C-alpha positions as CSV (number, residue, x, y, z in Angstrom):
1,M,88.3,92.3,78.0
2,Q,88.8,93.5,74.4
3,K,85.7,91.6,73.4
4,E,83.6,93.2,76.1
5,N,84.8,96.7,75.0
6,L,83.4,96.1,71.5
7,L,79.9,95.6,72.9
8,K,77.5,98.6,72.6
9,K,74.6,99.3,74.9
10,Y,71.2,99.9,73.2
11,L,68.1,101.2,74.8
12,V,65.3,99.1,73.1
13,V,61.6,99.6,73.0
14,A,60.0,96.3,71.9
15,R,56.8,94.3,72.0
16,N,56.7,90.9,73.6
17,R,55.4,88.4,71.1
18,K,53.9,86.2,73.7
19,T,52.2,88.8,76.0
20,L,51.9,91.5,73.4
21,K,53.1,94.0,76.0
22,K,55.4,96.9,75.2
23,E,58.8,96.7,77.1
24,E,61.8,99.0,77.5
25,L,65.1,97.3,78.2
26,I,68.8,97.6,77.5
27,L,70.6,95.0,75.3
28,F,74.3,94.6,74.5
29,A,75.4,93.9,70.9
30,K,78.3,94.6,68.6
31,N,76.0,96.1,66.0
32,V,72.3,96.5,65.0
33,K,72.3,93.1,63.2
34,E,73.3,91.3,66.4
35,L,70.9,93.4,68.4
36,K,68.0,92.2,66.2
37,K,69.1,88.6,66.6
38,K,69.2,88.9,70.4
39,A,65.7,90.5,70.5
40,K,64.4,87.6,68.4
41,L,65.9,85.1,70.9
42,L,64.0,86.9,73.7
43,D,60.7,86.8,71.7
44,L,60.7,90.6,71.2
45,S,59.7,92.6,68.2
46,I,61.8,95.8,68.1
47,I,59.8,99.1,67.8
48,S,62.7,101.5,68.3
49,Y,66.3,101.5,69.6
50,K,69.2,103.9,70.3
51,E,72.8,103.5,71.5
52,V,73.2,104.7,75.1
53,K,76.1,105.1,77.6
54,K,73.8,104.5,80.6
55,K,75.2,102.4,83.5
56,I,73.4,99.5,84.9
57,K,73.0,100.0,88.7
58,L,71.4,97.6,91.1
59,S,70.2,98.5,94.6
60,K,71.3,96.5,97.6
61,K,67.8,94.8,97.7
62,E,68.1,93.9,94.0
63,M,71.5,92.4,94.4
64,E,70.3,90.4,97.4
65,Y,67.3,89.2,95.3
66,F,69.5,88.3,92.3
67,F,72.1,86.3,94.2
68,S,69.9,84.6,96.7
69,L,67.2,83.5,94.2
70,I,69.7,82.0,91.8
71,S,71.6,80.3,94.7
72,D,68.4,78.9,96.3
73,A,67.1,77.7,92.9
74,M,70.4,76.0,92.0
75,S,70.5,74.3,95.5
76,T,67.3,72.5,94.6
77,G,69.0,70.9,91.5
78,V,67.8,73.4,88.9
79,N,70.3,74.5,86.2
80,L,71.6,78.0,85.9
81,L,69.4,79.0,82.9
82,S,66.2,77.7,84.7
83,A,67.3,79.6,87.9
84,L,67.6,82.8,85.9
85,S,64.2,82.4,84.3
86,V,62.7,82.2,87.8
87,I,63.6,85.9,88.4
88,K,60.6,88.1,87.9
89,T,61.0,91.8,88.6
90,D,59.7,95.3,87.6
91,S,63.2,96.7,87.8
92,K,64.4,97.7,84.3
93,N,68.1,97.3,85.3
94,L,67.7,93.9,86.8
95,K,65.6,92.7,83.9
96,T,68.3,94.0,81.5
97,L,71.0,92.2,83.5
98,V,69.0,88.8,83.5
99,N,68.2,89.0,79.8
100,E,71.8,89.7,78.8
101,I,73.1,86.8,81.0
102,I,70.5,84.4,79.6
103,L,71.5,85.4,76.0
104,S,75.2,85.0,76.9
105,L,74.7,81.6,78.4
106,K,72.7,80.5,75.3
107,A,75.6,81.7,73.2
108,G,77.9,79.4,75.1
109,E,79.6,81.9,77.4
110,S,80.2,81.1,81.1
111,F,78.2,82.8,83.9
112,A,81.3,84.7,85.1
113,N,82.1,86.0,81.6
114,A,78.5,87.1,81.2
115,L,78.7,89.0,84.5
116,F,82.0,90.6,83.5
117,K,80.1,92.7,80.9
118,F,78.6,94.4,84.0
119,R,81.9,95.4,85.7
120,E,80.4,98.8,86.5
121,T,77.5,97.1,88.4
122,F,79.3,94.5,90.5
123,P,82.5,95.0,92.6
124,H,85.6,93.4,90.9
125,F,86.2,91.0,93.8
126,I,82.6,89.7,93.5
127,L,83.2,88.9,89.8
128,V,86.5,87.1,90.7
129,M,84.8,85.1,93.5
130,I,82.0,84.0,91.1
131,K,84.6,83.0,88.5
132,A,86.4,80.9,91.1
133,G,83.1,79.4,92.3
134,E,82.0,78.4,88.7
135,L,85.4,76.8,87.9
136,S,85.4,74.9,91.2
137,G,81.8,73.7,90.7
138,S,80.5,75.5,93.8
139,L,78.6,78.4,92.2
140,S,75.5,78.1,94.3
141,Q,77.5,78.4,97.6
142,T,79.7,81.2,96.1
143,L,76.7,83.3,95.2
144,K,75.5,83.2,98.8
145,E,79.0,84.1,100.0
146,A,79.1,86.9,97.4
147,Y,76.2,88.7,98.9
148,K,77.6,88.3,102.4
149,F,80.9,89.9,101.1
150,I,79.0,92.8,99.5
151,N,77.3,93.4,102.9
152,D,80.6,93.2,104.7
153,M,82.3,95.5,102.3
154,E,79.3,97.9,102.4
155,E,79.5,98.1,106.2
156,K,83.3,98.7,106.0
157,Q,82.9,101.3,103.3
158,S,80.0,103.0,105.2
159,K,82.2,103.2,108.2
160,L,85.1,104.5,106.1
161,K,82.9,107.2,104.5
162,K,81.8,108.4,108.0
163,E,85.5,108.6,108.9
164,L,86.3,110.4,105.7
165,I,83.6,113.1,105.9
166,P,85.3,115.3,108.6
167,P,88.8,115.3,107.0
168,L,87.4,115.8,103.5
169,I,85.4,118.8,104.8
170,K,88.6,120.1,106.4
171,L,90.6,119.5,103.2
172,S,87.9,121.3,101.1
173,I,87.9,124.4,103.4
174,I,91.7,124.5,103.6
175,F,92.0,124.0,99.8
176,L,89.6,126.8,99.0
177,T,91.3,129.0,101.6
178,F,94.8,128.2,100.3
179,F,93.7,128.8,96.7
180,S,92.1,132.1,97.5
181,F,95.1,133.1,99.7
182,S,97.7,132.3,97.0
183,T,95.6,133.7,94.1
184,F,94.3,136.9,95.6
185,V,95.9,137.8,98.9
186,L,99.6,136.9,98.3
187,P,100.1,139.0,95.1
188,R,98.5,142.1,96.9
189,L,100.7,141.6,100.0
190,L,103.8,141.3,97.8
191,N,102.9,144.4,95.8
192,N,102.5,146.4,99.0
193,S,105.7,148.5,99.1
194,F,105.5,148.9,102.9
195,I,105.4,145.1,103.5
196,A,107.9,144.4,100.8
197,N,110.6,146.4,102.6
198,Y,110.4,144.2,105.7
199,V,110.1,140.8,104.0
200,S,113.2,138.7,103.3
201,P,114.1,137.7,99.6
202,T,113.6,134.0,100.5
203,I,110.0,134.6,101.7
204,K,109.3,136.7,98.6
205,L,110.6,133.9,96.3
206,L,108.5,131.3,98.3
207,C,105.4,133.5,97.9
208,K,105.9,134.0,94.2
209,I,106.3,130.2,93.7
210,T,103.2,129.6,95.8
211,S,101.1,132.1,93.8
212,I,102.1,130.4,90.5
213,V,102.1,126.7,91.6
214,I,98.8,126.6,93.5
215,P,96.5,128.1,90.8
216,T,98.2,126.0,88.1
217,F,97.8,122.9,90.2
218,T,94.1,123.7,90.8
219,I,93.4,124.1,87.1
220,F,95.3,120.8,86.4
221,F,93.4,119.0,89.1
222,I,90.0,120.2,87.8
223,F,90.8,119.2,84.2
224,T,92.2,115.8,85.4
225,F,89.1,115.2,87.5
226,I,86.8,116.0,84.5
227,F,88.9,113.8,82.2
228,L,88.8,110.8,84.6
229,T,85.1,111.2,85.1
230,L,84.4,111.2,81.4
231,L,86.8,108.3,80.8
232,K,85.1,106.2,83.5
233,R,81.8,106.6,81.6
234,Q,83.4,105.8,78.2
235,N,85.9,103.1,79.1
236,I,86.0,101.7,82.6
237,Y,88.9,99.3,81.7
238,L,91.3,102.1,80.7
239,Y,90.1,104.2,83.7
240,E,91.0,101.4,86.1
241,K,94.4,100.9,84.4
242,L,95.2,104.7,84.7
243,I,93.9,105.0,88.3
244,S,96.0,101.9,89.4
245,K,99.2,103.8,88.3
246,I,98.7,106.4,91.0
247,P,101.2,105.5,93.8
248,F,98.8,105.6,96.8
249,V,95.8,104.1,94.9
250,N,98.2,101.5,93.5
251,K,98.8,100.2,97.0
252,I,95.1,99.8,97.6
253,Y,94.6,98.0,94.3
254,E,97.6,95.7,95.0
255,K,96.2,94.8,98.4
256,Q,92.8,94.0,96.9
257,E,94.4,91.8,94.2
258,V,96.4,89.9,96.8
259,F,93.2,89.2,98.8
260,L,91.4,88.1,95.7
261,T,94.2,85.8,94.6
262,Y,94.3,84.0,98.0
263,Y,90.5,83.9,98.2
264,V,90.3,82.3,94.8
265,M,92.9,79.7,95.7
266,Y,91.1,79.0,99.0
267,K,87.7,78.4,97.3
268,L,89.2,76.2,94.6
269,L,91.2,74.1,97.1
270,E,88.1,73.8,99.3
271,N,86.3,72.2,96.3
272,N,89.1,69.6,95.7
273,V,90.8,71.4,92.8
274,S,94.5,70.4,92.6
275,F,97.0,72.8,94.1
276,V,98.7,73.5,90.7
277,Q,95.4,74.1,89.0
278,A,94.3,76.5,91.8
279,I,97.5,78.5,91.3
280,E,97.0,78.7,87.5
281,V,93.4,79.8,87.9
282,A,94.4,82.5,90.5
283,K,97.1,83.7,88.1
284,K,94.6,84.1,85.3
285,S,92.1,85.9,87.6
286,T,94.4,88.7,88.7
287,N,95.1,92.0,86.9
288,S,98.4,92.5,88.8
289,P,101.6,91.8,86.8
290,F,103.5,91.5,90.2
291,I,101.2,88.7,91.4
292,K,101.3,87.0,88.0
293,N,105.1,87.0,88.0
294,S,105.2,85.7,91.7
295,L,102.8,82.9,90.9
296,D,104.8,82.0,87.8
297,K,107.8,81.5,90.1
298,V,105.7,79.5,92.6
299,L,104.6,77.1,89.7
300,K,108.2,76.9,88.4
301,Y,109.8,76.0,91.8
302,L,106.8,73.7,92.7
303,K,107.4,71.6,89.6
304,E,111.2,71.6,90.3
305,G,110.6,70.4,93.9
306,K,112.2,73.5,95.4
307,D,111.0,75.9,98.2
308,Y,108.1,77.3,96.1
309,Y,106.3,78.8,99.2
310,N,108.9,81.6,99.5
311,Y,107.5,83.2,96.3
312,F,103.9,83.6,97.3
313,P,103.3,87.4,97.1
314,S,102.8,89.8,99.9
315,I,102.7,87.4,102.9
316,D,104.8,87.3,106.1
317,E,107.3,84.5,106.8
318,G,105.0,83.0,109.3
319,Y,102.3,82.4,106.7
320,K,104.9,81.0,104.3
321,L,105.8,78.5,107.0
322,I,102.1,77.6,107.4
323,I,102.0,76.7,103.7
324,K,105.3,74.7,104.0
325,N,104.0,72.7,107.0
326,A,100.6,72.0,105.4
327,T,101.0,68.4,104.3
328,T,97.4,67.3,103.9
329,S,94.6,68.6,101.6
330,K,92.6,69.9,104.6
331,A,95.7,71.7,106.1
332,I,96.4,73.4,102.7
333,V,92.7,74.6,102.6
334,N,92.9,75.9,106.1
335,A,96.2,77.6,105.4
336,F,94.8,79.6,102.5
337,K,91.6,80.3,104.4
338,V,93.7,82.0,107.1
339,I,95.9,83.8,104.5
340,S,92.9,85.1,102.6
341,R,91.4,86.5,105.8
342,R,94.7,88.2,106.7
343,A,95.0,89.6,103.2
344,F,91.4,91.0,103.5
345,E,92.3,92.8,106.8
346,E,95.4,94.3,105.1
347,Y,93.3,95.6,102.3
348,L,90.9,97.3,104.7
349,D,93.9,98.7,106.6
350,A,95.2,100.2,103.3
351,V,91.9,101.8,102.6
352,S,91.5,103.2,106.2
353,F,94.8,105.1,105.7
354,V,92.8,107.7,103.6
355,P,91.4,109.6,106.6
356,K,94.8,109.7,108.2
357,L,96.3,111.1,105.0
358,A,93.6,113.8,104.8
359,N,94.3,114.9,108.4
360,I,98.1,115.1,107.7
361,L,97.5,117.2,104.6
362,F,95.2,119.5,106.5
363,F,97.8,120.2,109.2
364,L,100.6,120.7,106.6
365,V,98.6,123.2,104.6
366,A,97.4,125.0,107.7
367,F,100.9,125.2,109.0
368,Y,102.2,126.6,105.7
369,I,99.5,129.3,105.5
370,I,100.2,130.4,109.2
371,F,103.9,130.4,108.4
372,L,103.4,132.8,105.4
373,L,101.0,135.0,107.3
374,I,103.5,135.4,110.2
375,N,106.3,136.3,107.7
376,L,104.1,138.6,105.6
377,V,102.0,140.4,108.2
378,L,103.1,139.9,111.8
379,L,106.9,140.1,111.3
380,P,106.8,143.3,109.1
381,Y,104.6,145.1,111.6
382,F,106.7,143.9,114.5
383,K,109.9,145.2,112.7
384,M,108.1,148.5,112.0
385,Y,107.1,148.8,115.7
386,Q,110.7,148.2,116.8
387,Q,112.0,150.9,114.5
388,W,109.3,153.3,115.7
389,R,110.3,152.8,119.3
């Protein structure tokens, strides 16, 4: 990860030495000297270059084309470099991606490590899947499955976005209302001598706290949002680390890491990698300290011949028994296939909690505003009416 962070993106305008055509592409390099070397390897003569922060984004069709073409080419017995050279496209982003991967492979890097430079382009779980597929010798099949997973996740995310729109609209309206109410309406109501005479000291204190806390929180939220947006563009690794510390987001990250861990193990075991090696690879693939520690315990007790299955992270007792009773290689593969499916469902359940949370917040804020309005407007006038009578 540190090595990837040192790489800079350069927007290069160059002339192809073979076709003599002018090309515009993005290349990754530590410095200008390395940039020129990479251009030379691609038979390019640099005309101009500049450092950019531009992200490499691929459309759904481009991803499908990328994964399916490499997979189909490799299934015919062609090696990875030859499979990549088959890709012909007018897309600048896809051309940049392919060129950088080819250069990385020629430099002796693995396909998975080359793809990790494009963490902003591909979902994290896809990169982990490909890493597992490459280590297990089933890269071609994994690339096919990777695209299916992208489609599956896209469908789930599309459904989730549709579910999120109504509560997010509600939250936006209620947030603006609450901000306006606490910033402009509350101070005026409290400064009204007539209302102030009929409002209890507790409600006055609550109103003053609200009129200070909400505007302060709003300013803090806006600056935090701007900071995280800029950080994501500058350093996606630090951004992910910070985001994962947020309690609610942390739960989603943890569920995703659990799913990836068991999926990696399932893919490795399916391709006849030893049980111990599969655990070690899964441990190296995860970003979660909790999962790393759990798998360390599994390895320790497995080597000591103790009940290692009790230490597999975030699975029910029933699934631990399935691992315990899996005595053959096929049974172990099936056990982790079932566990990875269950972990994927739990990850989706964790994500789907967002709309529920938005609705809960909406009702809490609405209730609080109504409560304040009753105490600041209705009750004072009601008390005045009683006195008048």
